HTML snippet that shows the backbone in 3Dmol.js (N, CA, C, O; Angstrom):
<script src="https://3Dmol.org/build/3Dmol-min.js"></script>
<div id="view" style="width:600px;height:400px;position:relative"></div>
<script>
const pdb = `
ATOM      1  N   MET A   1      92.120 184.295 234.975  1.00  0.00           N
ATOM      2  CA  MET A   1      92.139 183.257 233.959  1.00  0.00           C
ATOM      3  C   MET A   1      91.564 181.969 234.538  1.00  0.00           C
ATOM      4  O   MET A   1      90.755 181.316 233.880  1.00  0.00           O
ATOM      5  N   ALA A   2      91.950 181.597 235.717  1.00  0.00           N
ATOM      6  CA  ALA A   2      91.479 180.357 236.317  1.00  0.00           C
ATOM      7  C   ALA A   2      89.964 180.365 236.521  1.00  0.00           C
ATOM      8  O   ALA A   2      89.335 179.307 236.510  1.00  0.00           O
ATOM      9  N   SER A   3      89.377 181.537 236.706  1.00  0.00           N
ATOM     10  CA  SER A   3      87.944 181.637 236.871  1.00  0.00           C
ATOM     11  C   SER A   3      87.196 181.711 235.536  1.00  0.00           C
ATOM     12  O   SER A   3      85.965 181.682 235.508  1.00  0.00           O
ATOM     13  N   GLY A   4      87.943 181.805 234.433  1.00  0.00           N
ATOM     14  CA  GLY A   4      87.308 181.892 233.135  1.00  0.00           C
ATOM     15  C   GLY A   4      86.841 183.294 232.795  1.00  0.00           C
ATOM     16  O   GLY A   4      86.070 183.474 231.852  1.00  0.00           O
ATOM     17  N   ILE A   5      87.294 184.297 233.550  1.00  0.00           N
ATOM     18  CA  ILE A   5      86.876 185.671 233.286  1.00  0.00           C
ATOM     19  C   ILE A   5      87.855 186.329 232.324  1.00  0.00           C
ATOM     20  O   ILE A   5      89.038 186.485 232.625  1.00  0.00           O
ATOM     21  N   THR A   6      87.345 186.704 231.178  1.00  0.00           N
ATOM     22  CA  THR A   6      88.189 187.342 230.174  1.00  0.00           C
ATOM     23  C   THR A   6      87.552 188.674 229.791  1.00  0.00           C
ATOM     24  O   THR A   6      87.239 188.913 228.624  1.00  0.00           O
ATOM     25  N   ASP A   7      87.368 189.522 230.771  1.00  0.00           N
ATOM     26  CA  ASP A   7      86.712 190.805 230.518  1.00  0.00           C
ATOM     27  C   ASP A   7      87.729 191.974 230.518  1.00  0.00           C
ATOM     28  O   ASP A   7      88.929 191.769 230.336  1.00  0.00           O
ATOM     29  N   SER A   8      87.243 193.127 230.713  1.00  0.00           N
ATOM     30  CA  SER A   8      88.097 194.331 230.640  1.00  0.00           C
ATOM     31  C   SER A   8      89.167 194.347 231.743  1.00  0.00           C
ATOM     32  O   SER A   8      90.206 194.986 231.579  1.00  0.00           O
ATOM     33  N   SER A   9      88.929 193.671 232.833  1.00  0.00           N
ATOM     34  CA  SER A   9      89.944 193.665 233.911  1.00  0.00           C
ATOM     35  C   SER A   9      91.172 192.896 233.461  1.00  0.00           C
ATOM     36  O   SER A   9      92.291 193.309 233.769  1.00  0.00           O
ATOM     37  N   LEU A  10      91.005 191.789 232.741  1.00  0.00           N
ATOM     38  CA  LEU A  10      92.140 191.046 232.241  1.00  0.00           C
ATOM     39  C   LEU A  10      92.871 191.843 231.167  1.00  0.00           C
ATOM     40  O   LEU A  10      94.100 191.839 231.103  1.00  0.00           O
ATOM     41  N   ILE A  11      92.108 192.517 230.335  1.00  0.00           N
ATOM     42  CA  ILE A  11      92.707 193.385 229.294  1.00  0.00           C
ATOM     43  C   ILE A  11      93.579 194.441 229.977  1.00  0.00           C
ATOM     44  O   ILE A  11      94.706 194.690 229.549  1.00  0.00           O
ATOM     45  N   TYR A  12      93.058 195.055 231.034  1.00  0.00           N
ATOM     46  CA  TYR A  12      93.814 196.065 231.812  1.00  0.00           C
ATOM     47  C   TYR A  12      95.126 195.488 232.318  1.00  0.00           C
ATOM     48  O   TYR A  12      96.175 196.117 232.172  1.00  0.00           O
ATOM     49  N   HIS A  13      95.083 194.300 232.912  1.00  0.00           N
ATOM     50  CA  HIS A  13      96.272 193.675 233.468  1.00  0.00           C
ATOM     51  C   HIS A  13      97.304 193.356 232.387  1.00  0.00           C
ATOM     52  O   HIS A  13      98.503 193.540 232.595  1.00  0.00           O
ATOM     53  N   LEU A  14      96.838 192.883 231.244  1.00  0.00           N
ATOM     54  CA  LEU A  14      97.751 192.573 230.131  1.00  0.00           C
ATOM     55  C   LEU A  14      98.420 193.855 229.611  1.00  0.00           C
ATOM     56  O   LEU A  14      99.628 193.892 229.381  1.00  0.00           O
ATOM     57  N   GLN A  15      97.600 194.904 229.433  1.00  0.00           N
ATOM     58  CA  GLN A  15      98.146 196.172 228.966  1.00  0.00           C
ATOM     59  C   GLN A  15      99.125 196.740 229.979  1.00  0.00           C
ATOM     60  O   GLN A  15     100.173 197.259 229.595  1.00  0.00           O
ATOM     61  N   ASN A  16      98.810 196.653 231.252  1.00  0.00           N
ATOM     62  CA  ASN A  16      99.701 197.188 232.305  1.00  0.00           C
ATOM     63  C   ASN A  16     101.009 196.412 232.323  1.00  0.00           C
ATOM     64  O   ASN A  16     102.072 197.013 232.473  1.00  0.00           O
ATOM     65  N   ALA A  17     100.957 195.065 232.171  1.00  0.00           N
ATOM     66  CA  ALA A  17     102.166 194.295 232.151  1.00  0.00           C
ATOM     67  C   ALA A  17     103.030 194.708 230.953  1.00  0.00           C
ATOM     68  O   ALA A  17     104.245 194.864 231.077  1.00  0.00           O
ATOM     69  N   LYS A  18     102.388 194.882 229.796  1.00  0.00           N
ATOM     70  CA  LYS A  18     103.114 195.299 228.590  1.00  0.00           C
ATOM     71  C   LYS A  18     103.756 196.655 228.762  1.00  0.00           C
ATOM     72  O   LYS A  18     104.887 196.861 228.323  1.00  0.00           O
ATOM     73  N   GLU A  19     103.065 197.578 229.387  1.00  0.00           N
ATOM     74  CA  GLU A  19     103.616 198.918 229.601  1.00  0.00           C
ATOM     75  C   GLU A  19     104.785 198.902 230.582  1.00  0.00           C
ATOM     76  O   GLU A  19     105.627 199.800 230.557  1.00  0.00           O
ATOM     77  N   HIS A  20     104.842 197.896 231.441  1.00  0.00           N
ATOM     78  CA  HIS A  20     105.927 197.798 232.420  1.00  0.00           C
ATOM     79  C   HIS A  20     107.025 196.858 232.007  1.00  0.00           C
ATOM     80  O   HIS A  20     107.856 196.467 232.827  1.00  0.00           O
ATOM     81  N   GLY A  21     107.040 196.489 230.736  1.00  0.00           N
ATOM     82  CA  GLY A  21     108.190 195.773 230.218  1.00  0.00           C
ATOM     83  C   GLY A  21     108.079 194.254 230.115  1.00  0.00           C
ATOM     84  O   GLY A  21     109.045 193.579 229.758  1.00  0.00           O
ATOM     85  N   VAL A  22     106.910 193.725 230.426  1.00  0.00           N
ATOM     86  CA  VAL A  22     106.745 192.263 230.321  1.00  0.00           C
ATOM     87  C   VAL A  22     106.653 191.977 228.814  1.00  0.00           C
ATOM     88  O   VAL A  22     105.851 192.590 228.108  1.00  0.00           O
ATOM     89  N   THR A  23     107.487 191.034 228.328  1.00  0.00           N
ATOM     90  CA  THR A  23     107.522 190.767 226.902  1.00  0.00           C
ATOM     91  C   THR A  23     106.429 189.805 226.462  1.00  0.00           C
ATOM     92  O   THR A  23     105.788 189.156 227.288  1.00  0.00           O
ATOM     93  N   GLN A  24     106.225 189.721 225.162  1.00  0.00           N
ATOM     94  CA  GLN A  24     105.241 188.831 224.602  1.00  0.00           C
ATOM     95  C   GLN A  24     105.531 187.386 224.968  1.00  0.00           C
ATOM     96  O   GLN A  24     104.624 186.616 225.284  1.00  0.00           O
ATOM     97  N   LYS A  25     106.835 187.020 224.920  1.00  0.00           N
ATOM     98  CA  LYS A  25     107.236 185.661 225.248  1.00  0.00           C
ATOM     99  C   LYS A  25     106.945 185.353 226.742  1.00  0.00           C
ATOM    100  O   LYS A  25     106.529 184.245 227.082  1.00  0.00           O
ATOM    101  N   GLU A  26     107.168 186.344 227.614  1.00  0.00           N
ATOM    102  CA  GLU A  26     106.926 186.142 229.035  1.00  0.00           C
ATOM    103  C   GLU A  26     105.435 185.977 229.323  1.00  0.00           C
ATOM    104  O   GLU A  26     105.047 185.134 230.132  1.00  0.00           O
ATOM    105  N   ILE A  27     104.613 186.768 228.671  1.00  0.00           N
ATOM    106  CA  ILE A  27     103.177 186.639 228.831  1.00  0.00           C
ATOM    107  C   ILE A  27     102.679 185.280 228.350  1.00  0.00           C
ATOM    108  O   ILE A  27     101.851 184.642 229.000  1.00  0.00           O
ATOM    109  N   ALA A  28     103.202 184.844 227.188  1.00  0.00           N
ATOM    110  CA  ALA A  28     102.841 183.537 226.661  1.00  0.00           C
ATOM    111  C   ALA A  28     103.259 182.421 227.618  1.00  0.00           C
ATOM    112  O   ALA A  28     102.521 181.452 227.797  1.00  0.00           O
ATOM    113  N   ALA A  29     104.431 182.551 228.230  1.00  0.00           N
ATOM    114  CA  ALA A  29     104.897 181.557 229.194  1.00  0.00           C
ATOM    115  C   ALA A  29     103.990 181.494 230.439  1.00  0.00           C
ATOM    116  O   ALA A  29     103.675 180.418 230.947  1.00  0.00           O
ATOM    117  N   ILE A  30     103.597 182.646 230.893  1.00  0.00           N
ATOM    118  CA  ILE A  30     102.685 182.699 232.069  1.00  0.00           C
ATOM    119  C   ILE A  30     101.340 182.049 231.750  1.00  0.00           C
ATOM    120  O   ILE A  30     100.824 181.248 232.529  1.00  0.00           O
ATOM    121  N   ILE A  31     100.786 182.404 230.601  1.00  0.00           N
ATOM    122  CA  ILE A  31      99.497 181.810 230.203  1.00  0.00           C
ATOM    123  C   ILE A  31      99.611 180.304 230.053  1.00  0.00           C
ATOM    124  O   ILE A  31      98.734 179.566 230.502  1.00  0.00           O
ATOM    125  N   THR A  32     100.682 179.843 229.428  1.00  0.00           N
ATOM    126  CA  THR A  32     100.908 178.389 229.232  1.00  0.00           C
ATOM    127  C   THR A  32     100.987 177.686 230.570  1.00  0.00           C
ATOM    128  O   THR A  32     100.362 176.646 230.781  1.00  0.00           O
ATOM    129  N   HIS A  33     101.777 178.276 231.487  1.00  0.00           N
ATOM    130  CA  HIS A  33     101.933 177.675 232.806  1.00  0.00           C
ATOM    131  C   HIS A  33     100.582 177.560 233.532  1.00  0.00           C
ATOM    132  O   HIS A  33     100.249 176.507 234.075  1.00  0.00           O
ATOM    133  N   VAL A  34      99.842 178.615 233.532  1.00  0.00           N
ATOM    134  CA  VAL A  34      98.521 178.603 234.239  1.00  0.00           C
ATOM    135  C   VAL A  34      97.540 177.672 233.551  1.00  0.00           C
ATOM    136  O   VAL A  34      96.703 177.060 234.215  1.00  0.00           O
ATOM    137  N   ALA A  35      97.627 177.553 232.224  1.00  0.00           N
ATOM    138  CA  ALA A  35      96.707 176.689 231.477  1.00  0.00           C
ATOM    139  C   ALA A  35      96.815 175.227 231.909  1.00  0.00           C
ATOM    140  O   ALA A  35      95.829 174.492 231.847  1.00  0.00           O
ATOM    141  N   PHE A  36      97.983 174.804 232.339  1.00  0.00           N
ATOM    142  CA  PHE A  36      98.139 173.424 232.800  1.00  0.00           C
ATOM    143  C   PHE A  36      97.279 173.192 234.035  1.00  0.00           C
ATOM    144  O   PHE A  36      96.793 172.078 234.234  1.00  0.00           O
ATOM    145  N   TYR A  37      97.078 174.191 234.857  1.00  0.00           N
ATOM    146  CA  TYR A  37      96.292 174.074 236.095  1.00  0.00           C
ATOM    147  C   TYR A  37      94.824 174.473 235.898  1.00  0.00           C
ATOM    148  O   TYR A  37      93.930 173.829 236.446  1.00  0.00           O
ATOM    149  N   ALA A  38      94.579 175.519 235.127  1.00  0.00           N
ATOM    150  CA  ALA A  38      93.220 176.015 234.950  1.00  0.00           C
ATOM    151  C   ALA A  38      92.444 175.333 233.851  1.00  0.00           C
ATOM    152  O   ALA A  38      91.214 175.362 233.832  1.00  0.00           O
ATOM    153  N   GLY A  39      93.182 174.707 232.918  1.00  0.00           N
ATOM    154  CA  GLY A  39      92.547 174.054 231.810  1.00  0.00           C
ATOM    155  C   GLY A  39      92.849 174.751 230.519  1.00  0.00           C
ATOM    156  O   GLY A  39      92.930 175.978 230.455  1.00  0.00           O
ATOM    157  N   TRP A  40      93.016 173.944 229.474  1.00  0.00           N
ATOM    158  CA  TRP A  40      93.416 174.502 228.175  1.00  0.00           C
ATOM    159  C   TRP A  40      92.332 175.348 227.490  1.00  0.00           C
ATOM    160  O   TRP A  40      92.672 176.314 226.807  1.00  0.00           O
ATOM    161  N   PRO A  41      91.051 175.023 227.646  1.00  0.00           N
ATOM    162  CA  PRO A  41      90.050 175.906 227.042  1.00  0.00           C
ATOM    163  C   PRO A  41      90.150 177.351 227.557  1.00  0.00           C
ATOM    164  O   PRO A  41      90.035 178.311 226.795  1.00  0.00           O
ATOM    165  N   LYS A  42      90.367 177.473 228.859  1.00  0.00           N
ATOM    166  CA  LYS A  42      90.519 178.802 229.440  1.00  0.00           C
ATOM    167  C   LYS A  42      91.811 179.449 228.947  1.00  0.00           C
ATOM    168  O   LYS A  42      91.850 180.649 228.675  1.00  0.00           O
ATOM    169  N   GLY A  43      92.854 178.654 228.837  1.00  0.00           N
ATOM    170  CA  GLY A  43      94.142 179.145 228.351  1.00  0.00           C
ATOM    171  C   GLY A  43      94.031 179.682 226.928  1.00  0.00           C
ATOM    172  O   GLY A  43      94.552 180.757 226.631  1.00  0.00           O
ATOM    173  N   TRP A  44      93.354 178.940 226.041  1.00  0.00           N
ATOM    174  CA  TRP A  44      93.191 179.381 224.639  1.00  0.00           C
ATOM    175  C   TRP A  44      92.389 180.659 224.571  1.00  0.00           C
ATOM    176  O   TRP A  44      92.677 181.509 223.729  1.00  0.00           O
ATOM    177  N   ALA A  45      91.386 180.831 225.429  1.00  0.00           N
ATOM    178  CA  ALA A  45      90.588 182.041 225.434  1.00  0.00           C
ATOM    179  C   ALA A  45      91.470 183.244 225.810  1.00  0.00           C
ATOM    180  O   ALA A  45      91.340 184.329 225.243  1.00  0.00           O
ATOM    181  N   VAL A  46      92.353 183.024 226.763  1.00  0.00           N
ATOM    182  CA  VAL A  46      93.243 184.103 227.232  1.00  0.00           C
ATOM    183  C   VAL A  46      94.305 184.370 226.168  1.00  0.00           C
ATOM    184  O   VAL A  46      94.659 185.526 225.938  1.00  0.00           O
ATOM    185  N   PHE A  47      94.817 183.330 225.517  1.00  0.00           N
ATOM    186  CA  PHE A  47      95.785 183.540 224.423  1.00  0.00           C
ATOM    187  C   PHE A  47      95.171 184.440 223.348  1.00  0.00           C
ATOM    188  O   PHE A  47      95.811 185.383 222.883  1.00  0.00           O
ATOM    189  N   ASN A  48      93.946 184.150 222.962  1.00  0.00           N
ATOM    190  CA  ASN A  48      93.298 184.943 221.941  1.00  0.00           C
ATOM    191  C   ASN A  48      93.113 186.367 222.384  1.00  0.00           C
ATOM    192  O   ASN A  48      93.267 187.280 221.572  1.00  0.00           O
ATOM    193  N   LEU A  49      92.789 186.599 223.644  1.00  0.00           N
ATOM    194  CA  LEU A  49      92.622 187.939 224.178  1.00  0.00           C
ATOM    195  C   LEU A  49      93.981 188.629 224.218  1.00  0.00           C
ATOM    196  O   LEU A  49      94.082 189.808 223.878  1.00  0.00           O
ATOM    197  N   ALA A  50      95.002 187.930 224.617  1.00  0.00           N
ATOM    198  CA  ALA A  50      96.347 188.524 224.711  1.00  0.00           C
ATOM    199  C   ALA A  50      96.871 188.937 223.341  1.00  0.00           C
ATOM    200  O   ALA A  50      97.603 189.921 223.234  1.00  0.00           O
ATOM    201  N   LYS A  51      96.510 188.205 222.300  1.00  0.00           N
ATOM    202  CA  LYS A  51      96.925 188.560 220.921  1.00  0.00           C
ATOM    203  C   LYS A  51      96.350 189.905 220.552  1.00  0.00           C
ATOM    204  O   LYS A  51      97.011 190.697 219.881  1.00  0.00           O
ATOM    205  N   GLU A  52      95.124 190.180 220.978  1.00  0.00           N
ATOM    206  CA  GLU A  52      94.490 191.466 220.659  1.00  0.00           C
ATOM    207  C   GLU A  52      95.177 192.617 221.383  1.00  0.00           C
ATOM    208  O   GLU A  52      95.247 193.724 220.849  1.00  0.00           O
ATOM    209  N   VAL A  53      95.681 192.377 222.582  1.00  0.00           N
ATOM    210  CA  VAL A  53      96.321 193.397 223.372  1.00  0.00           C
ATOM    211  C   VAL A  53      97.705 193.616 222.837  1.00  0.00           C
ATOM    212  O   VAL A  53      98.444 194.449 223.360  1.00  0.00           O
TER     213      VAL A  53
END
`;
const viewer = $3Dmol.createViewer("view");
viewer.addModel(pdb, "pdb");
viewer.setStyle({}, {cartoon: {color: "spectrum"}});
viewer.zoomTo();
viewer.render();
</script>
């Protein structure tokens, strides 16, 4: 996310987290936390990708 890469590797990691019990709220919290450091434009791009997953 910090690099701005929102390709199939990020989709894989989101799906893997979901399969291992990470909740939607936990994923949103992680993205929000990282967005403060990486920048909100990158955060919003990942939020939109996470919604699809």
